[in-house]
VOGU-3710 file (C-alpha; in Angstrom, 3 decimals, decimal comma):
1> memedrvtef> 205,036/168,333/137,003  201,919/170,897/138,769  197,983/170,000/138,225  196,688/172,392/136,226  194,554/174,683/138,803  192,086/175,994/135,317  189,359/177,573/138,804  192,399/179,711/140,074  193,324/180,911/136,619  189,597/181,163/135,373
11> akenlknnre> 189,171/183,657/138,338  192,658/185,371/138,019  191,836/185,989/134,160  188,107/187,841/134,975  188,021/189,187/138,296  187,775/192,770/136,841  186,215/191,213/133,905  182,927/194,048/134,219  182,030/193,558/130,900  181,194/190,239/130,804
21> fgedarlafk> 180,590/188,980/134,723  178,517/191,279/137,772  179,823/191,841/140,612  178,364/188,892/142,754  180,079/186,733/140,246  183,226/189,123/140,396  182,679/188,604/144,251  183,186/185,134/144,076  186,049/185,593/141,853  188,095/187,486/144,770
31> rhlddlkrsk> 186,294/185,340/147,686  188,548/182,319/145,906  191,077/184,047/145,023  191,768/185,372/149,029  190,805/181,986/150,536  193,584/180,771/148,992  196,347/183,563/150,595  194,142/182,831/153,848  194,557/178,573/153,438  198,472/179,601/152,753
41> kagqafpykf> 198,638/181,271/156,078  200,048/178,959/158,849  197,781/177,852/161,560  194,137/175,984/161,238  192,031/179,665/161,344  191,920/178,554/157,993  191,502/174,835/157,758  190,482/174,293/154,393  192,789/173,912/150,648  192,342/173,756/147,296
51> cpekagdvie> 193,479/171,170/145,658  193,218/171,349/142,072  193,113/167,451/141,080  190,108/167,200/142,539  189,034/170,499/140,817  189,786/169,076/137,443  188,809/165,476/138,243  185,236/166,678/138,191  185,986/168,911/135,568  187,383/165,750/132,918
61> lankltiaeg> 184,517/164,204/134,540  182,290/166,770/132,521  183,957/167,425/129,742  184,079/163,030/128,799  179,908/163,097/128,816  178,192/163,428/125,612  175,075/165,228/124,894  171,677/163,640/122,657  169,160/165,998/123,006  168,652/167,295/119,338
71> egkeaftcag> 169,881/166,758/116,306  172,391/164,159/116,712  175,641/163,714/119,774  177,584/165,856/120,748  180,644/165,833/123,293  179,489/167,968/126,169  182,493/171,026/126,796  182,287/173,383/130,667  182,978/176,982/130,055  184,266/178,518/132,350
81> fqefilgslf> 182,309/179,063/134,556  180,745/176,366/134,769  184,418/174,926/135,512  184,396/177,505/138,248  181,156/176,164/140,099  182,175/172,317/139,780  186,069/173,251/140,931  185,200/174,978/143,592  182,145/172,827/144,739  185,100/169,095/144,883
91> gwvhkntgkr> 188,403/171,244/144,708  188,303/173,532/148,442  188,633/170,274/150,955  189,778/170,446/154,792  193,455/170,409/154,616  193,022/167,077/158,074  190,435/165,518/156,999  190,761/165,719/153,321  186,096/166,672/153,379  184,546/168,486/150,908
101> rftdsyvqlg> 184,477/171,384/152,937  181,295/172,958/150,975  178,072/171,383/152,108  176,001/174,337/150,582  175,703/176,137/147,752  173,962/178,898/145,798  174,219/178,940/141,921  172,007/181,255/140,473  171,438/181,887/136,687  168,989/182,631/133,540
111> rqqgksvlna> 166,932/180,280/131,713  168,629/178,070/129,964  172,275/179,132/130,795  172,899/174,850/131,986  171,390/174,808/135,462  170,356/170,944/134,465  173,363/170,443/133,036  175,321/171,183/136,307  172,529/169,597/138,481  172,828/166,535/136,166
121> ilgikcsnfd> 176,908/166,529/136,054  176,545/166,815/140,236  174,437/163,587/140,004  176,598/161,605/138,013  179,901/162,507/140,075  178,721/162,032/143,676  176,921/158,160/143,036  179,973/156,030/141,058  182,249/158,496/140,727  183,047/160,256/144,731
131> nynhgqiyct> 183,927/157,197/146,422  181,113/156,849/149,101  179,317/153,892/148,610  175,164/153,773/149,600  174,882/156,914/149,014  171,192/158,603/148,519  171,227/161,490/146,438  167,577/163,348/146,405  166,185/165,360/143,031  163,952/167,859/145,085
141> atksdqariv> 160,929/170,563/143,251  157,856/171,218/144,479  155,827/168,202/142,791  157,178/165,099/142,588  157,106/165,690/138,185  159,014/168,713/138,432  161,433/166,642/140,429  161,612/163,473/138,096  163,178/166,936/135,693  166,474/166,939/137,087
151> lkeiskfina> 166,555/162,620/137,289  165,783/163,066/133,801  167,969/164,831/132,143  170,622/162,690/134,568  169,365/159,717/132,078  169,517/161,351/129,145  173,552/161,383/129,959  173,759/157,792/131,041  171,583/156,640/128,044  173,866/158,284/125,130
161> dedlqelfei> 177,031/156,795/126,898  177,823/153,113/126,627  180,021/153,399/129,291  177,800/154,771/131,979  174,869/152,817/130,667  177,365/149,887/132,123  177,926/151,730/134,954  174,145/152,311/136,283  170,640/151,104/136,554  167,800/154,015/134,994
171> kdykseiigk> 164,602/152,636/136,953  161,936/154,764/135,492  159,053/152,835/136,476  160,459/153,818/140,439  162,227/157,388/139,629  165,262/156,748/140,424  168,573/155,395/139,020  171,478/153,007/140,863  174,999/153,830/140,666  176,295/150,394/140,180
181> vtntviralg> 179,494/150,755/141,945  178,609/152,217/144,984  175,296/150,718/145,162  173,875/154,983/145,231  170,680/155,362/144,771  169,709/158,973/142,958  165,786/159,564/143,737  162,607/162,135/142,096  161,748/163,783/145,975  158,615/166,162/145,875
191> rdtksidgfr> 156,820/167,654/148,687  153,658/166,197/147,616  155,844/162,284/147,804  154,257/160,369/150,635  157,150/159,162/152,696  160,447/161,231/153,110  161,187/160,881/156,353  164,036/158,554/157,957  166,811/160,204/154,978  170,335/160,657/154,544
201> pylgivdeyh> 170,817/162,213/151,600  174,980/162,475/150,044  173,459/165,118/147,424  170,565/167,030/148,173  169,592/169,632/144,138  166,598/171,597/144,700  165,797/172,360/141,329  164,456/175,898/140,870  164,466/176,955/144,466  162,533/180,845/143,706
211> ahkdnqmykl> 158,872/178,286/142,421  159,188/177,285/146,668  156,869/178,629/148,829  158,490/178,278/151,453  161,687/176,180/152,253  160,405/172,933/153,398  161,979/170,666/151,387  166,029/173,107/151,747  165,062/172,921/155,601  164,287/168,484/155,430
221> lkggtrhlkq> 167,201/168,166/153,375  169,933/169,833/155,127  168,295/167,894/158,925  169,526/164,674/156,565  172,626/165,982/156,795  173,268/166,725/159,844  175,158/163,056/161,165  177,270/162,939/158,022  180,326/164,169/157,854  180,186/165,180/153,737
231> slvsvittag> 177,596/165,754/151,897  176,552/169,006/150,029  173,053/170,960/149,526  172,935/171,953/146,043  170,410/174,665/145,119  170,209/176,020/141,054  167,490/178,364/140,317  167,135/181,587/138,005  165,500/184,622/139,870  161,305/184,558/140,224
241> fnlngacyel> 158,364/186,861/141,528  158,568/185,817/145,560  160,634/188,323/147,462  158,331/187,199/151,059  160,047/183,626/149,684  162,471/181,466/150,730  165,187/181,424/147,976  165,541/185,501/148,279  165,665/184,842/152,212  168,255/183,077/150,151
251> yqycrrvlrg> 169,830/184,939/147,626  170,574/187,447/150,272  172,270/185,588/152,965  174,272/184,976/149,848  175,152/188,335/149,072  175,825/189,460/152,528  178,384/186,658/152,684  180,169/187,520/149,169  180,097/191,368/150,497  181,431/189,392/154,298
261> idendrqfiy> 178,193/191,017/155,642  177,875/187,930/157,155  180,113/184,626/157,115  179,903/181,285/156,108  182,929/179,400/154,845  181,162/175,989/153,864  178,349/178,048/151,742  180,341/178,627/148,225  177,828/180,817/146,158  177,604/181,041/142,289
271> iaqmdggdek> 175,311/184,098/141,400  175,054/185,707/137,671  173,291/189,227/136,807  173,390/192,416/135,943  175,314/195,177/137,776  172,566/197,878/139,221  173,547/200,532/137,064  173,079/198,402/134,212  170,972/199,198/131,509  168,362/196,214/131,759
281> wdprnwvkcc> 167,935/195,884/127,505  171,123/196,474/126,705  172,022/193,199/124,662  175,683/194,009/125,520  174,368/193,788/129,299  173,170/189,999/128,625  176,234/187,290/129,014  176,189/188,636/132,725  173,301/187,355/133,797  173,222/184,565/130,693
291> pltgkdqelm> 176,966/183,906/130,074  176,364/181,080/127,031  173,719/182,732/125,227  175,700/185,729/125,595  178,686/184,387/123,014  176,655/182,468/121,327  175,745/185,302/117,793  171,846/183,184/117,072  170,830/182,487/120,388  171,129/186,427/121,123
301> aimledakka> 169,363/186,780/118,171  166,546/185,027/119,300  166,669/186,684/123,048  166,789/190,005/121,163  163,386/189,583/119,772  162,170/187,817/123,004  162,977/191,150/124,178  160,946/193,183/122,274  157,323/190,973/122,855  157,983/191,150/126,622
311> ksmggkelld> 158,543/195,049/126,433  155,625/195,701/123,987  152,860/193,334/125,439  154,147/194,229/129,301  152,201/192,741/132,287  153,065/188,785/132,725  155,195/188,319/129,496  157,578/191,386/130,811  157,463/189,861/134,577  159,079/186,281/132,763
321> fltkslniwv> 160,997/187,566/130,386  162,855/190,010/133,542  163,163/187,559/136,369  163,898/184,294/133,496  166,156/185,636/130,667  167,504/188,697/132,466  167,668/187,421/136,177  166,697/189,744/138,328  164,011/189,304/141,169  161,164/191,672/139,952
331> tsgeikfidl> 158,019/191,615/141,607  155,078/194,708/141,298  155,027/195,630/145,073  158,128/196,003/147,098  161,916/197,005/146,127  164,578/197,618/147,916  164,887/200,441/149,864  168,473/201,607/148,639  170,605/199,697/146,129  173,641/198,191/148,544
341> aewekcgser> 176,181/198,878/146,155  175,967/202,678/146,783  175,751/202,249/150,270  178,969/200,847/150,801  180,171/203,339/148,834  178,841/205,490/152,020  181,211/203,585/154,457  184,439/205,248/155,676  187,106/205,287/158,972  185,936/207,698/160,664
351> gledfmgrkv> 183,569/207,243/163,943  182,335/209,285/167,505  186,049/210,099/168,368  185,863/212,270/164,727  182,406/214,290/165,947  183,301/215,228/169,212  181,322/218,310/170,625  179,249/218,269/167,242  175,411/219,064/167,212  174,212/215,479/166,949
361> vigldlssgg> 170,283/214,364/166,121  169,252/210,603/168,085  166,521/208,376/166,222  165,581/205,251/168,688  163,465/203,088/167,239  162,147/201,107/170,879  160,640/197,740/170,654  158,384/196,330/173,364  158,394/192,550/173,250  162,073/192,140/173,699
371> dltsytmefp> 162,667/192,704/170,371  165,902/194,884/169,403  165,723/197,975/169,813  167,551/200,806/168,207  169,234/204,003/168,608  170,982/206,207/165,426  172,818/209,404/166,205  173,328/211,088/163,091  175,921/214,264/163,091  174,836/216,553/160,207
381> yedektgdrr> 177,658/218,873/159,177  179,346/221,219/155,672  181,954/218,903/153,423  185,116/221,286/154,048  185,828/220,543/150,541  183,118/220,651/148,619  180,182/222,600/150,852  178,106/219,879/150,787  175,805/219,143/153,430  176,567/215,555/154,561
391> yflhshsfip> 175,567/213,502/157,657  177,343/210,726/160,024  175,381/208,000/160,771  176,022/205,980/164,275  174,582/203,158/165,157  174,051/200,698/168,432  171,082/197,921/168,623  170,451/195,846/172,708  168,094/192,657/172,776  167,553/191,052/175,662
401> knrmqehmem> 169,751/187,080/176,278  166,920/185,092/176,295  164,908/186,758/172,849  168,613/186,018/171,110  168,908/182,784/171,843  164,915/182,652/170,361  166,169/184,160/167,212  169,501/181,782/166,987  167,825/178,864/167,303  164,887/179,769/164,106
411> ednapyviwe> 167,994/179,938/162,132  167,424/183,176/161,064  171,254/183,646/159,725  171,785/186,792/162,141  174,712/186,583/163,838  174,089/188,322/167,090  177,294/186,589/168,834  179,201/188,282/166,513  177,714/191,344/166,590  178,152/191,463/170,258
421> kqglltvtta> 182,042/190,942/169,689  182,002/193,821/167,109  180,323/196,331/169,876  177,426/196,411/167,526  175,291/195,410/169,789  174,308/195,139/173,832  172,600/192,001/175,449  170,782/192,589/178,147  169,528/190,416/180,983  167,863/192,476/183,447
431> aggiktdyka> 164,238/190,999/183,963  165,412/187,835/183,716  167,178/188,824/179,725  163,332/188,620/178,359  162,044/192,326/178,095  163,400/195,313/176,844  165,842/197,126/178,816  165,349/200,861/178,718  167,805/201,349/181,371  170,755/199,933/179,854
441> ilrnlhevvd> 170,295/201,906/177,024  169,699/205,367/178,468  172,667/204,272/180,543  174,770/203,463/177,145  173,054/207,037/175,386  173,931/209,207/178,562  178,032/207,461/178,117  178,459/208,323/175,094  177,022/211,583/174,946  179,514/212,245/178,014
451> rynldvsaia> 182,225/210,427/175,947  182,156/212,364/173,222  180,794/215,249/174,638  177,922/215,443/172,355  175,864/218,980/171,804  171,842/216,971/171,060  169,819/218,780/169,140  166,677/216,502/169,437  165,516/213,171/169,960  163,115/211,779/167,523
461> ydphnssvfl> 161,280/208,701/169,237  158,637/206,562/167,320  155,686/206,902/169,993  154,894/203,186/169,939  156,591/201,497/173,203  157,417/204,736/173,870  155,529/206,026/177,043  157,935/204,422/179,454  160,531/205,873/178,087  158,984/209,672/177,964
471> qdleefgcdl> 160,272/210,749/180,962  163,787/209,526/181,224  164,455/211,067/177,870  163,533/214,159/179,232  167,199/214,406/180,775  169,038/214,967/178,080  167,263/218,968/178,163  166,916/218,636/173,935  163,489/218,772/172,161  161,859/215,546/171,498
481> ievaqsarsl> 160,070/214,571/169,059  157,314/212,320/167,845  157,699/210,436/164,767  154,994/208,781/163,567  155,248/205,077/161,840  153,505/206,326/158,783  153,869/207,255/154,428  152,542/210,204/155,276  155,153/211,592/158,067  157,884/209,159/156,719
491> ndatvdfqle> 157,528/210,111/153,482  159,958/212,646/152,841  163,061/212,028/155,131  162,991/208,321/153,072  162,710/209,433/149,687  165,512/212,183/150,436  167,576/209,861/152,142  167,605/207,225/149,285  168,696/210,560/147,255  171,637/211,532/150,310
501> vkahnieynk> 173,134/207,221/149,832  173,473/207,626/145,909  175,119/210,905/146,126  177,595/209,309/148,503  176,174/212,396/151,514  175,500/209,267/153,540  178,768/208,575/155,687  178,875/205,431/158,423  181,487/203,343/159,542  181,750/200,546/157,626
511> snvlltrsmn> 182,910/198,391/159,971  178,889/198,609/161,602  177,537/195,373/159,867  174,828/195,280/161,778  173,602/198,447/160,208  174,797/197,807/156,729  172,741/194,723/157,342  169,731/196,209/158,206  169,893/198,764/155,360  169,545/195,335/152,842
521> dailsepnsf> 166,516/193,811/154,576  164,600/197,215/154,025  162,004/197,538/151,515  160,073/199,991/150,525  156,007/199,462/150,731  153,014/200,302/148,148  152,714/203,317/147,960  149,637/205,235/149,545  146,774/206,978/148,155  149,004/210,325/147,748
531> geikidkmlq> 152,030/208,249/146,927  153,254/208,477/150,253  156,521/205,456/151,111  158,171/204,359/153,551  160,508/201,457/155,128  159,231/197,932/155,692  160,992/194,403/155,925  159,944/191,435/153,642  160,453/188,895/156,177  159,575/188,575/160,154
541> knridpcdas> 163,178/188,160/160,555  164,516/190,452/158,884  166,085/193,117/160,862  165,226/196,377/160,421  165,221/198,748/163,132  168,896/200,500/162,684  167,355/201,742/159,660  163,830/203,092/160,848  166,121/204,545/163,697  168,276/206,155/161,208
551> icshkvamgm> 164,664/207,924/158,912  163,460/209,174/162,170  166,714/210,703/162,722  166,563/212,193/159,742  163,909/213,189/159,180  165,174/216,308/161,738  168,557/215,897/160,836  167,405/216,983/157,214  166,433/220,372/158,206  169,008/221,108/160,225
561> dldaidinds> 170,233/225,210/160,066  173,912/224,210/160,367  174,845/227,771/159,931  172,979/228,379/163,293  175,043/229,566/166,404  174,518/228,091/169,685  173,609/231,004/171,823  176,185/229,733/174,497  178,897/229,895/171,360  177,790/233,358/170,926
571> vdaflglye> 177,857/234,626/174,482  181,829/232,869/174,679  182,334/234,221/171,779  181,440/237,810/172,748  183,304/237,211/176,124  186,312/236,185/174,735  186,477/239,523/172,963  187,755/241,216/176,597  189,902/238,735/178,019
//
């Protein structure tokens, strides 16, 4: 008899359940189901398989635990989403070795949605019930006191069950728990711990990662797992305030993985949050970010009161409710440039071949120190069916070889090698592969213009680093338009671009994941004294260069007269009358 596969059944049942689950959760379900199909294909292209037995083991262990907090003891019962998380982490294994697939896990839930319980279950499972002897498990946080909170949650489960008490030894004075069956040690580890080197964590739990100022603890755990054949670094957190922080960076990366923009088969992801178009003050939507509270009338009543208080008080109280209760990343100064879901709706199958001979505006974002340089070709046109003005974007980027290696060594989560293979990025080797190769950029531009017989109306360029380039650009025989990189200069183009994306009047080839990555990385700067804005990036490693180039081209393209007839076309048409 086949083992019941509760993980897969849950994914199937809720794949299209947009009432209770947001898009990110549904994408996690889709990813699981898609990977099941991949795992059944012949060959080793996808080397993992899902074992319902292993998933069932951890779910069964969880459902045998006892909660002793509150008025009395009660048996713990996994909610469906908790079964999906735990079952996925332990059910996916390598086809040949049987070792677990996932080495990293990112789970984001609202406040009081069982994060501590999940942490505790992971600790109990990996210490005594995972057939790994003399393991090291670390519960980490920014400070030792915070790290001990996770340890206490594990202790609560142990103290509530006589059988578990025989299998574990709790040493409060040392902030550690010993698994007697495997001699595995569970320790609390804070950034302020005096000695934190020379360890090899079989399991690393990063608690409330949003509160971490940097990724030091996360990298410390990852560094210790490099020589282990099977390990897991688990981040379980709520949203936070710091859009410059390591947690938000990981959150953004995980959302890109769910959408296929980045690839990482060893990263597990489950994000419970509302969709962009959901009314955040509508209690019916709260089940998406608070899957436990949303199904409990008493808890919902409390949350409603908290919401009223937060809206009335505003300030920090409001921000706290938005981030902790509604699981929304919020900051007063930085907001996303575009909604990624709306941007994805603008994707199409069309390419340059569909715009043969058309008028085009080229936007250039130049670099001097050998970083990413990008151009965007923007084709304004009139939709034949609707009569609406639309814009097609074609983007390409360049980077010197040595600079690409430096970025990859810094682990900035940018898959340059993949982008190069996909034809989205040209890696240059001139000047030792260190400096920007302007000749390669010009050569590429001329090749594309000639191949598709494009009519270049204008080249809009960032004046920064353009001096060595300007004379060569004159070869295109079009207007050269300097676009100052200030909010005053870029405000209209930035706002119009946002609106055109929302109206789905921007179009691009959906295979251009580098362009999508740059749109996703871009944020809006603080408005200047006139309320004018432009795009910016949150972190130095973010890639917004193609987006910058697109704003430059759009500043010109948005004002082009589509009804204007080229003088050469007029002459040709006149002469044609006498042929």
